[in-house]
C-alpha positions as CSV (number, residue, x, y, z in Angstrom):
1,E,0.2,-0.3,0.3
2,D,2.7,2.8,0.4
3,L,3.8,2.0,-3.8
4,I,3.1,4.5,-6.7
5,Y,2.2,3.8,-9.3
6,V,3.2,6.1,-12.6
7,K,2.3,5.2,-15.9
8,E,5.8,6.3,-17.1
9,N,8.7,3.8,-17.8
10,V,12.0,4.6,-17.0
11,Y,13.2,5.2,-19.5
12,E,10.1,8.1,-19.8
13,A,11.4,9.5,-16.1
14,A,14.9,9.3,-17.1
15,L,14.8,11.9,-19.0
16,D,12.2,14.1,-18.2
17,R,14.3,13.8,-14.4
18,I,17.6,15.1,-17.5
19,E,15.0,18.0,-18.4
20,R,14.6,18.6,-14.6
21,I,18.2,19.6,-14.1
22,Y,18.7,21.0,-17.8
23,N,16.7,23.4,-16.5
24,G,16.5,24.6,-13.0
25,H,20.5,24.8,-13.0
26,D,23.3,27.0,-15.2
27,E,25.8,24.3,-16.2
28,V,25.7,20.5,-15.9
29,W,28.5,18.1,-15.9
30,V,27.8,15.0,-16.6
31,A,30.5,12.9,-14.1
32,F,32.1,9.4,-16.6
33,S,33.8,7.3,-15.4
34,G,33.1,4.9,-18.4
35,G,31.8,2.5,-16.0
36,K,28.3,1.0,-17.8
37,D,26.5,3.6,-15.6
38,S,28.3,6.7,-16.3
39,L,28.1,5.6,-20.3
40,C,24.1,4.9,-20.1
41,M,23.9,8.1,-18.2
42,L,26.1,10.2,-20.9
43,K,23.7,8.8,-23.7
44,L,20.4,9.1,-21.9
45,V,21.9,13.0,-21.8
46,E,22.7,12.8,-25.2
47,E,19.2,11.7,-26.0
48,Y,17.3,14.5,-24.2
49,F,19.9,16.9,-26.6
50,D,18.7,15.7,-29.4
51,R,14.7,15.6,-28.8
52,E,15.4,19.1,-27.4
53,N,16.9,20.2,-30.4
54,I,19.6,21.6,-27.9
55,T,22.9,22.1,-30.3
56,D,25.1,22.6,-26.7
57,K,28.0,21.0,-26.1
58,I,27.9,18.3,-23.3
59,N,29.8,19.2,-20.4
60,V,32.0,16.1,-19.4
61,V,34.5,15.6,-16.6
62,F,37.0,12.3,-16.2
63,R,38.7,11.9,-13.7
64,D,41.7,9.7,-14.3
65,E,43.2,9.0,-10.5
66,E,46.0,7.0,-11.6
67,T,45.4,3.6,-10.4
68,I,42.3,3.0,-13.5
69,N,42.6,0.0,-15.3
70,S,44.2,1.4,-18.4
71,F,41.3,-0.5,-20.7
72,V,39.1,1.8,-19.1
73,R,41.3,4.5,-19.9
74,E,41.6,3.8,-23.6
75,F,37.7,3.9,-24.0
76,V,37.6,6.8,-22.0
77,L,39.5,8.3,-24.2
78,T,37.5,7.6,-27.7
79,F,35.1,10.1,-26.1
80,V,37.5,13.1,-25.4
81,K,37.7,14.1,-29.5
82,N,34.0,13.9,-29.9
83,P,33.0,17.1,-31.4
84,R,29.7,17.0,-29.2
85,Y,31.4,16.7,-25.7
86,N,33.4,19.6,-23.6
87,F,35.2,17.1,-22.6
88,K,37.4,17.7,-19.1
89,Y,40.5,14.9,-18.4
90,Y,41.9,15.6,-14.8
91,T,44.7,13.7,-13.6
92,T,44.9,13.0,-10.2
93,Q,47.1,11.6,-7.4
94,L,45.7,8.6,-5.3
95,E,48.0,8.3,-2.8
96,S,47.6,4.3,-2.6
97,E,49.4,1.4,-0.7
98,I,49.6,-2.5,-2.3
99,Y,49.7,-5.0,0.2
100,I,49.7,-8.8,-0.9
101,L,48.3,-11.1,1.5
102,G,49.6,-14.9,2.4
């Protein structure tokens, strides 16, 4: 009895939320990690821009902590030169130690 049912599906709800975000803020950035979730978000923002005929570049930010998998890094680099994006790539050194057990 605590459930609320809505008529729109998850896809439509996502686009509606993106619209509210873009209409409610002066500047929006999509945080892109190279993973499937942030890739899905980036593609949804592209679809929103297409639907609304927005020709501005999509602001995308990626933070490389220098500990990510090289395959992920190479995948992210395929997006950097896309003319549709205002892509910012930051490298921040992350202090880490490696422990080997056993």
